[in-house]
C-alpha positions in Angstrom: 14.3 16.5 28.2 17.6 14.5 28.0 16.0 12.8 24.8 16.7 16.1 22.9 20.5 16.0 23.5 20.3 12.1 22.8 18.5 13.1 19.2 21.3 15.8 19.0 24.0 13.7 19.4 22.6 10.5 17.4 22.6 12.7 14.7 26.1 14.5 14.6 27.3 10.7 14.5 27.6 8.1 11.6 28.8 5.3 14.1 26.1 2.6 14.6 27.9 1.6 17.7 27.9 4.8 19.4 24.3 5.7 17.9 23.3 2.4 20.0 24.9 3.4 22.9 23.6 6.7 23.3 20.1 5.6 22.6 20.5 2.7 25.3 21.5 5.0 27.5 18.7 7.4 27.1 16.5 4.4 27.3 17.5 3.1 30.7 17.6 6.9 32.1 13.3 6.6 31.4 11.3 6.3 34.9 8.2 2.8 34.5 5.9 5.8 33.4 8.1 7.4 30.5 9.0 4.1 28.7 6.0 4.6 26.2 6.2 8.2 25.0 10.0 8.0 25.9 10.8 5.0 23.4 8.2 6.9 20.8 10.2 10.3 20.8 13.5 7.9 20.3 11.8 6.8 17.4 10.8 10.2 15.7 7.0 10.2 16.3 4.4 10.8 19.1 2.8 8.2 21.1 -0.7 9.7 19.9 -1.3 9.1 16.2 -3.4 12.0 16.2 -3.1 15.3 17.4 -5.1 18.1 15.4 -2.1 20.4 15.5 -1.4 21.4 12.1 1.5 24.0 10.8 -0.4 26.8 10.9 -0.4 26.5 14.9 3.0 25.2 15.0 4.6 28.6 13.2 3.2 30.6 15.8 5.3 29.5 18.9 6.1 31.6 21.7 9.6 32.1 22.5 11.7 29.5 24.0 12.1 29.2 27.7 16.2 29.9 28.9 16.3 26.9 30.8 15.1 23.5 30.4 12.3 21.9 32.9 10.9 19.8 30.5 10.3 15.9 31.1 9.0 13.1 29.2 6.0 12.8 31.3 5.5 16.3 30.8 5.3 16.4 27.8 3.5 13.2 27.4 0.8 14.4 29.6 0.5 17.5 27.4 0.3 16.2 24.2 -2.2 13.8 25.5 -4.5 16.5 26.5 -3.9 18.3 23.5 -4.9 15.3 21.3 -8.2 14.9 23.9 -9.6 18.8 23.2 -12.5 18.6 20.9 -15.6 20.4 20.3 -16.8 24.3 20.3 -14.0 26.3 20.7 -11.9 23.8 19.9 -9.2 25.0 18.0 -8.2 28.3 20.2 -8.3 25.8 22.9 -5.7 23.2 21.1 -3.6 26.1 20.3 -3.3 27.5 23.4 -2.0 24.3 25.6 0.3 24.3 22.1 1.6 27.5 23.0 1.6 26.7 26.6 4.1 23.4 26.2 6.2 25.6 23.8 6.9 28.4 26.3 8.5 26.0 28.6 10.5 24.2 25.8 13.7 25.4 25.4 14.9 26.3 21.7 16.2 23.0 20.9 13.4 21.5 22.8 11.0 23.6 20.3 12.9 22.1 17.4 12.7 18.6 18.6 8.8 19.1 19.1 7.5 20.6 15.9 9.6 17.6 14.6 7.6 15.7 16.5 4.5 17.5 15.6 5.2 17.5 12.0 6.3 13.9 11.8 9.8 14.9 9.9 12.1 14.0 12.9 15.4 12.6 10.9 17.5 11.4 13.6 19.1 8.8 12.4 17.3 6.3 14.9 15.7 4.2 12.7 13.9 1.0 14.1 16.9 -1.3 13.9 18.9 1.0 15.6 16.1 1.0 18.4 15.9 -3.0 18.7 19.7 -3.1 19.0 19.1 0.1 22.0 16.7 -1.9 23.5 18.3 -5.0 23.6 21.5 -3.3 25.1 19.3 -1.0 28.0 17.4 -4.6 28.9 20.6 -6.7 28.9 18.3 -9.0 26.6 19.0 -11.1 23.5 18.3 -9.1 20.3 17.0 -11.5 18.9 14.2 -11.9 21.7 13.9 -8.1 20.9 13.3 -8.8 17.1 10.6 -11.3 17.3 8.8 -9.6 19.8 8.7 -6.7 17.7 7.7 -8.6 14.6 3.9 -10.2 17.0 3.6 -7.4 18.5 4.1 -4.6 15.8 4.6 -1.9 18.6 7.7 -0.7 19.3 7.0 1.1 22.5 5.4 -2.2 24.1 8.4 -4.1 23.0 10.5 -1.3 24.7 8.3 -2.3 27.9 8.8 -5.6 28.1 12.3 -5.5 27.8 12.8 -2.3 30.5 10.6 -4.1 33.0 10.2 -7.7 32.6 13.4 -8.6 30.6 13.5 -11.7 28.3 10.9 -13.5 30.6 8.1 -10.7 29.3 9.5 -10.7 25.4 8.8 -14.4 25.2 5.5 -14.0 26.6 4.5 -11.7 23.6 3.0 -13.6 21.2 0.8 -13.5 17.4 -3.0 -12.6 18.9 -6.0 -12.8 16.9 -7.5 -9.2 17.0 -3.8 -7.4 17.4 -2.8 -6.0 14.3 1.6 -7.0 13.9 3.6 -5.2 11.2 3.0 -6.6 8.2 6.1 -8.2 5.6 7.2 -5.6 2.6 8.5 -6.1 -0.4 12.0 -4.7 -1.9 11.8 -2.6 -5.2 13.5 -4.0 -8.5 13.7 -2.5 -11.9 12.8 -5.5 -13.7 11.3 -8.8 -13.0 15.0 -10.3 -14.0 16.3 -8.0 -11.1 13.6 -9.7 -9.1 14.4 -13.4 -9.9 17.8 -12.6 -9.1 17.3 -11.5 -5.3 14.1 -14.4 -5.2 16.1 -17.2 -7.0 13.7 -19.8 -8.9 11.4 -21.5 -8.8 9.4 -18.2 -7.5 5.8 -17.2 -7.6 4.6 -13.9 -9.3 1.9 -12.1 -7.2 -0.8 -9.4 -9.2 0.4 -6.2 -7.4 -3.1 -4.5 -7.0 -3.6 -1.2 -7.3 -5.6 -0.9 -3.7 -4.9 -0.5 0.0 -3.4 -3.2 2.1 -5.3 -5.3 4.5 -4.8 -7.4 7.4 -8.0 -8.9 8.5 -8.4 -11.1 12.1 -11.6 -12.9 12.8 -12.2 -15.1 16.1 -15.4 -16.5 16.0 -18.5 -14.0 14.5 -15.9 -11.2 15.4 -13.5 -9.3 12.9 -11.2 -7.0 12.4 -10.0 -5.1 9.7 -6.2 -2.8 9.9 -4.6 -0.8 7.4 -0.9 -1.2 6.7 -0.2 1.4 9.6 -2.2 -1.0 12.3 -5.0 1.8 12.2 -8.2 0.1 12.6 -10.9 0.6 10.2 -13.6 -2.1 10.7 -16.4 0.3 10.9 -15.4 1.3 7.2 -15.4 -1.3 5.4 -18.6 -3.6 6.3 -17.8 -5.7 3.1 -14.6 -7.3 4.1 -16.0 -7.7 7.2 -18.9 -10.2 5.6 -16.3 -11.6 3.1 -13.9 -13.0 5.6 -17.1 -13.8 8.4 -18.7 -16.1 5.5 -15.2 -18.3 5.4 -15.0 -21.5 7.2 -12.5 -20.7 9.7 -13.0 -20.0 13.6 -9.9 -18.0 13.6 -7.9 -16.6 10.9 -5.3 -13.8 10.1 -5.4 -12.6 6.3 -2.7 -10.6 4.8 -4.3 -8.8 1.4 -5.6 -5.8 -0.3 -9.2 -4.3 -0.8 -10.0 -2.3 -3.8 -12.9 -0.6 -6.1 -13.8 -1.9 -9.2 -15.5 -1.1 -12.0 -18.5 -2.4 -14.2 -15.7 -4.4 -16.2 -13.7 -5.6 -12.8 -11.0 -3.4 -13.4 -9.8 -1.5 -10.7 -11.1 1.9 -10.0 -8.6 5.0 -9.7 -6.4 4.3 -6.4 -7.9 7.7 -5.0 -11.1 6.2 -5.1 -9.8 3.6 -2.9 -8.2 5.5 -0.6 -11.1 7.9 0.2 -13.6 5.0 0.6 -11.5 3.9 3.1 -11.1 6.7 4.9 -14.8 7.5 4.9 -16.9 6.5 7.4 -20.7 6.2 7.0 -23.0 3.7 4.3 -20.3 2.8 1.7 -21.0 4.4 -1.7 -18.1 3.0 -3.3 -17.5 -0.9 -2.7 -14.4 -2.6 -1.9 -13.4 -5.9 -2.9 -11.2 -7.9 -0.3 -8.1 -10.0 -1.9 -6.0 -11.7 -0.1 -2.4 -13.4 -0.7 -1.7 -14.7 2.7 -2.5 -16.2 5.7 -0.9 -15.8 8.9 -2.8 -17.8 11.3 -5.3 -20.5 10.7 -7.6 -22.3 13.9 -5.2 -21.9 16.7 -2.1 -22.3 14.6 0.7 -19.7 14.1 1.6 -20.0 10.5 4.4 -17.4 10.3 7.3 -19.5 9.9 5.9 -21.8 7.6 8.0 -21.2 4.3 5.5 -19.7 1.7 4.3 -22.7 -0.1 2.7 -24.0 2.8 1.3 -20.7 3.7 -0.4 -20.4 0.5 -1.4 -24.1 0.6 -3.5 -23.5 3.4 -5.2 -19.6 1.7 -6.0 -21.6 -0.6 -8.3 -24.3 1.0 -10.0 -22.0 3.5 -10.1 -18.8 0.8 -12.4 -19.4 -2.1 -10.6 -18.6 -5.2 -12.7 -15.4 -6.1 -11.0 -13.7 -3.2 -7.5 -14.5 -3.9 -5.1 -12.2 -5.5 -3.8 -13.6 -8.9 -0.6 -15.8 -8.3 1.5 -17.5 -11.3 4.3 -20.0 -10.7 7.7 -19.3 -12.9 10.7 -20.9 -13.6 12.1 -18.7 -15.6 12.4 -14.6 -16.2 10.3 -15.4 -19.6 7.2 -16.5 -17.3 7.7 -13.9 -14.8 7.9 -11.1 -17.8 4.7 -13.0 -19.3 2.9 -12.4 -15.8 4.2 -8.7 -15.2 3.2 -7.8 -18.8 -0.5 -9.4 -18.0 -1.3 -7.7 -14.5 -0.6 -4.3 -16.3 -2.3 -5.1 -19.2 -5.2 -5.9 -16.3 -4.7 -2.2 -15.1 -2.9 -3.3 -12.2 0.4 -1.6 -10.6 2.7 -4.5 -11.2 3.6 -7.7 -9.6 5.4 -9.2 -6.6 7.8 -11.8 -7.2 8.0 -14.2 -4.1 10.4 -16.9 -2.8 7.8 -20.1 -1.4 10.7 -21.4 0.8 10.6 -17.9 3.1 8.9 -17.2 6.2 6.8 -14.5 7.0 9.7 -11.9 8.1 6.5 -9.7 10.1 8.1 -5.9 9.5 10.6 -6.4 7.1 11.7 -5.4 3.8 14.0 -8.4 2.6 14.7 -10.2 -0.5 11.7 -13.0 -0.1 9.9 -10.4 -1.5 10.7 -8.1 -4.4 7.6 -5.7 -6.1 8.1 -4.6 -9.8 6.3 -1.3 -11.1 6.5 0.3 -14.5 8.5 3.3 -13.5 7.0 7.2 -14.8 9.5 9.8 -15.2 8.7 13.9 -16.4 11.2 16.7 -16.6 9.5 19.2 -14.6 9.2 22.9 -13.8 9.8 23.9 -9.9 7.7 26.7 -9.4 7.6 27.8 -5.7 9.8 25.8 -2.8 8.7 25.8 1.0 11.0 26.5 3.5 11.6 23.4 5.6 11.1 22.6 9.1 12.7 19.7 11.8 15.8 18.6 10.2 15.2 20.5 7.2 14.9 24.0 8.8 17.0 26.4 7.5 17.0 24.6 4.0 14.9 25.1 0.9 12.4 21.8 0.7 9.1 21.1 -0.6 9.3 21.6 -4.2 6.1 22.8 -6.2 6.3 21.5 -9.5 4.7 22.6 -12.6 4.2 20.9 -16.2 4.6 23.1 -19.6 1.2 24.4 -20.7 1.6 25.5 -24.5 -1.5 27.0 -25.2 -0.6 29.5 -22.6 2.9 29.8 -22.8 3.0 29.4 -18.9 2.9 26.4 -16.5 0.4 24.1 -14.5 1.2 22.7 -10.9 0.7 19.3 -10.3 1.7 18.8 -6.9 4.4 19.3 -4.3 7.7 16.8 -3.1 10.5 16.4 -0.7 11.1 13.0 -1.6 14.5 12.0 -2.3 16.5 14.9 -1.8 19.8 14.6 0.1 21.5 16.6 2.3 23.8 17.8 -0.9 20.7 18.3 -3.4 18.9 20.3 -0.3 22.2 22.4 -0.1 22.6 23.1 -3.6 18.5 24.0 -4.3 18.7 26.3 -1.2 21.3 28.6 -3.0 19.6 28.3 -6.7 16.1 28.6 -5.6 17.4 31.9 -3.5 19.0 33.1 -7.0 15.4 32.2 -8.8 13.1 34.0 -6.1 11.1 36.6 -7.0 9.2 36.3 -3.6 10.6 35.6 -0.6 7.9 34.8 1.9 8.2 33.3 5.4 7.1 30.1 4.6 7.1 29.9 0.6 9.5 31.1 -2.1 8.1 31.5 -5.5 10.8 31.6 -7.7 11.2 32.0 -11.8 10.2 29.0 -13.6 13.7 28.3 -15.3 14.4 25.2 -13.3 13.9 21.9 -14.8 14.3 18.5 -12.2 13.3 14.9 -13.7 10.5 13.5 -11.2 9.8 10.4 -10.8 6.3 9.1 -10.1 3.9 5.7 -9.5 0.7 7.8 -11.6 -1.4 10.2 -12.5 -4.7 11.4 -10.5 -7.3 13.5 -10.7 -7.5 16.0 -8.4 -9.6 18.9 -7.8 -6.7 21.1 -5.5 -4.7 21.6 -8.9 -5.9 23.9 -11.8 -5.0 21.2 -14.4 -7.2 18.5 -12.9 -4.6 16.0 -12.1 -1.6 15.1 -9.5 1.4 13.1 -9.7 1.1 10.0 -7.0 4.5 9.5 -5.2 6.5 12.0 -7.0 10.2 11.9 -5.7 13.1 14.1 -7.1 15.5 11.7 -9.5 18.0 14.6 -10.5 18.3 18.2 -11.7 18.2 18.9 -15.4 20.7 21.5 -16.5 20.9 20.4 -19.4 17.3 21.4 -20.6 15.3 24.6 -20.4 11.5 25.6 -19.0 10.2 25.3 -22.7 11.6 21.7 -22.9 9.9 20.6 -19.9 6.7 18.3 -20.3 3.4 19.2 -20.9 0.5 18.9 -19.7 -0.8 17.1 -22.3 1.9 14.4 -21.6 0.5 14.2 -17.5 -3.0 13.8 -18.9 -1.8 11.1 -21.5 -0.4 9.3 -19.0 -3.7 9.6 -16.5 -5.9 8.3 -19.3 -3.3 5.1 -19.5 -3.9 4.7 -15.7 
C-alpha cells in the first residue's frame, strides 16, 4: 500500500507543511471506493470498530511477502471479512484470515497493520493535520472541512464529501438529530486559579461527575444514547431513554453524563458505572443521567450560541434534578469553594467554563477547563512488555508494584505506557535490560529496584490483581533515581486512597 510509505514519510519529518502535503497527495491517489478506509488508515485507525483480533493472533504473523501487492481496497475487504467472523470455530477462522492478509503484506506493511489492529499507530498524522490535508486534496477552504467534521463527527465521511463533492457537499453536512457529533472537550489545569486565567471571569463552575459521558438525541418518541467515542449504547441505558422521553421537547440533543449512585445519592465507584454501561440485558445497577449542555431544541441548532444562552434554554427544557450542579463565579475564592464542594460530594472535580463560548464540537479549547486533584505514588517496576507498532524494539508497558511491608515483596497495581517520551523509552529499555532476570519474547521480568513516580486519577477495586485494587489512568511522571525500592509507597497507602474515593 502506498499509504504505508506515506505513513513512514510523515513520521520521519517534523515539518507540519510537509506532513500536510504528504497526506494530501496520499488522499488524492485514493479511488472513490478507497476514501473511507484510506482516510481511516491515515488517521491511524480501522474503519471497522471491532475486529476480534487480539495480540495473540498478531504475534503469530507469517513471514512477510517480498514484493508489495496489497491495495487499500483489498486490505479493507480482508479486514471487513475478519470483522464479520462469528459463531463456532470463529477463532480459528479469524486466525486463518489474519494469516492470509499478513502473508500478502511486506515487512513494512505488516508493521503498519499491527499498529492499525492494535490501535497504536502513532505516525504524526493527528486530526488537525488530516483536516488541512483533506482541504488541500479537495481544493476546498479548510474552514468548511473543520465545520463539517464538527457536525458529522466522522473524519471519513468528511473526506468523502470533500474529495468527491467539494465545497457544495461539505456545506450540506449539518447537525442531524440521531447522528452523534464529536463532543466538546476540556483542557486541564492544575488549579481553579489557572482555569480562570484561561476562561476569564465571570465564569461558571460545573461539577465534574465521576460517570460516563453521554450524548442523547430525541426525535419524537425515538431516543438514542451515544458514548464519548460515538458508540450507540441505547439498549443498555433504558433509564436514560425514559428520562429524556419524558421531557416536553419534540426534538432535543443533550450533552451530559450518567453515573451510578448509592443510597445517599453519592457516586458509586466508577468501574460500576462503566461496567453497567457496557453490559447488555436487564440493568442491575441504575444509572442516573445529568445534563450540562443543549445542542439542539425543536428544530433550532444552538451550537453557535454562547454558553449562557444554551444553558438558559437547557434550564427551561430539563428539570433541575437532571442538571449538573453549576455555580456562577466572579473570583478565584468562589471557584475554589465550588471545587471543594464538588470533592466533598465525592465527585471528580470541576469544569470551569466561559459563558460566552460557543459549543466547539470535537475540540479541546480554553473555553472549558477541567480541574481535578492529582494523586501521585512512587512505585516499583516489576516487569516491562516489549512495545509494538511505533514502539517496536523498545521496552514499553510498565508493570507497577507497591511495597508490601508484611512480606517484603511488591503487589502489582496495573500497567501503563502513558507519559513515556521517546527519550524515556530509550533510557528505560537499556535500564531494564540491565535489571532483567527473565527475558521473555513478550515480557521482561526485572529485579524490583527501579522507582517511578506515577500520576493517576483514582484507585478502583480490581479482582485482577492480588491487592484487590488497581490505579485508574496511570501515567509516568518521572523516574526517581533518588529513591530506593525500600522507600516506595506501600499497598496500605494505595488502599487508603481507595477508601477515600
